[in-house]
One Martini backbone bead per residue (centre of mass of N, CA, C, O) as a GRO file, in nm:
protein
   88
    1MET     BB    1   1.594   1.898  -0.480
    2ARG     BB    2   1.301   1.799  -0.291
    3VAL     BB    3   1.230   1.558  -0.032
    4SER     BB    4   0.914   1.474   0.109
    5ASN     BB    5   0.715   1.387   0.400
    6VAL     BB    6   0.344   1.396   0.390
    7GLY     BB    7   0.275   1.166   0.551
    8ARG     BB    8   0.221   0.929   0.823
    9GLY     BB    9   0.482   0.774   0.762
   10THR     BB   10   0.771   0.627   0.737
   11VAL     BB   11   1.047   0.679   0.511
   12THR     BB   12   1.257   0.454   0.320
   13ILE     BB   13   1.552   0.511   0.151
   14THR     BB   14   1.748   0.289  -0.074
   15ASP     BB   15   1.747   0.468  -0.353
   16ILE     BB   16   1.934   0.687  -0.589
   17ARG     BB   17   1.858   0.708  -0.945
   18PHE     BB   18   1.916   0.640  -1.274
   19ASP     BB   19   1.825   0.536  -1.547
   20PRO     BB   20   1.991   0.367  -1.801
   21GLY     BB   21   1.889   0.601  -2.022
   22ALA     BB   22   2.085   0.821  -1.830
   23PRO     BB   23   2.425   0.857  -1.849
   24ASN     BB   24   2.453   1.192  -1.810
   25PHE     BB   25   2.346   1.139  -1.531
   26SER     BB   26   2.376   1.245  -1.176
   27VAL     BB   27   2.427   1.188  -0.836
   28VAL     BB   28   2.574   1.425  -0.590
   29ARG     BB   29   2.325   1.430  -0.390
   30PRO     BB   30   2.352   1.227  -0.136
   31PRO     BB   31   2.612   1.130   0.092
   32PRO     BB   32   2.463   0.961   0.262
   33PRO     BB   33   2.392   0.676   0.369
   34LEU     BB   34   2.221   0.403   0.303
   35PRO     BB   35   1.958   0.456   0.448
   36ILE     BB   36   1.688   0.698   0.443
   37VAL     BB   37   1.501   0.873   0.692
   38LEU     BB   38   1.156   0.994   0.673
   39PRO     BB   39   0.968   1.169   0.858
   40PRO     BB   40   0.686   1.299   0.933
   41GLY     BB   41   0.737   1.636   0.871
   42GLY     BB   42   1.019   1.650   0.814
   43PRO     BB   43   1.295   1.709   0.682
   44PRO     BB   44   1.425   1.747   0.392
   45LEU     BB   45   1.569   1.612   0.100
   46ASP     BB   46   1.856   1.692  -0.065
   47VAL     BB   47   1.892   1.679  -0.425
   48ALA     BB   48   2.165   1.641  -0.646
   49ILE     BB   49   2.210   1.703  -0.993
   50ARG     BB   50   2.374   1.593  -1.308
   51TRP     BB   51   2.471   1.724  -1.631
   52CYS     BB   52   2.672   1.578  -1.891
   53PRO     BB   53   2.824   1.553  -2.157
   54GLY     BB   54   2.794   1.288  -2.407
   55GLY     BB   55   2.752   1.017  -2.618
   56ALA     BB   56   2.430   0.980  -2.599
   57GLY     BB   57   2.252   1.266  -2.608
   58GLU     BB   58   2.076   1.316  -2.380
   59THR     BB   59   1.801   1.539  -2.228
   60GLY     BB   60   1.672   1.306  -2.051
   61GLY     BB   61   1.518   1.163  -1.748
   62GLU     BB   62   1.499   0.925  -1.468
   63LEU     BB   63   1.429   0.953  -1.134
   64VAL     BB   64   1.497   0.710  -0.884
   65ILE     BB   65   1.304   0.622  -0.584
   66ASP     BB   66   1.367   0.399  -0.342
   67SER     BB   67   1.101   0.258  -0.132
   68ASN     BB   68   0.834   0.210   0.120
   69ALA     BB   69   0.625   0.340  -0.031
   70ASP     BB   70   0.252   0.377  -0.023
   71PRO     BB   71   0.285   0.422  -0.294
   72PRO     BB   72   0.506   0.425  -0.514
   73LEU     BB   73   0.735   0.610  -0.656
   74GLU     BB   74   0.761   0.800  -0.917
   75PRO     BB   75   0.931   0.882  -1.164
   76LEU     BB   76   1.141   1.157  -1.243
   77LYS     BB   77   1.139   1.403  -1.469
   78VAL     BB   78   1.432   1.519  -1.645
   79GLY     BB   79   1.643   1.786  -1.738
   80HIS     BB   80   1.859   2.004  -1.903
   81ARG     BB   81   2.130   2.214  -1.878
   82ASP     BB   82   2.383   2.376  -1.866
   83PRO     BB   83   2.685   2.285  -1.786
   84GLU     BB   84   2.817   2.220  -1.454
   85ASN     BB   85   3.084   2.086  -1.314
   86CYS     BB   86   3.235   1.919  -1.517
   87PRO     BB   87   3.432   1.695  -1.599
   88PRO     BB   88   3.713   1.693  -1.815
   0.00000   0.00000   0.00000
């Protein structure tokens, strides 16, 4: 997925995570350290997420992006596909 800043001001992302109710999901990229600054109209941030089967059995979750955006970004609802590259 891509996160872009289409607003007028700079957006500083301080965290990218899944809500606690989605333990089988994980963020696998971005690897750069946080915070990440997105200037207006600048290049997008590519975020890669992964779902791997686990004990909780959830099939969806919410990706939370904490930032200084006003209004705050709403959590993004995501679902799973067949697992790829899951740790053994």
